[in-house]
N, C-alpha and C positions, 0 to 999 in steps of 0.2 A: 801313822794310819791315814792322816790327811793326804799324804803323798800317794799312797796306794789307791785311794779313792780317785785322785786326779788322774793317775796313770790308767786306771780302769775306765774312767770317763773318756779319755783320749782314745783308748783302745776300742771301746764300743763305738765311738764316733767314727773312727776310721773303718771299722767293720760295717757299720750302717751305711757309710758313704760307698763302700765297695759293693755291698749288696744292692743299694739303690742304683748305682751305675750299671751293674750287670743286668738288673731287672729292666732298666730303661732301654738298654741295648737290645735285650731279647724282645722287649715289647715293640720297639721300632722295627726290628728285623721281622717279627711276626706280622706287623702291619704291612710291611713291604711284600713279604711272601704271601700274605692274605690277598693283596691286590693283584698279585701275579696269578694266583691259583683260583681265586673266586671272582666271578663277574656278576655283580648285582645290577639288574636292569629294571 
């Protein structure tokens, strides 16, 4: 049972890292697209 908990923790950590990476990439892309399309003066 302890091994399954460890594997689940590793799996969730990898999933969280993947989601965080995609979220950061989309956020940075959104910021770049926002600067190209919106002009705040």
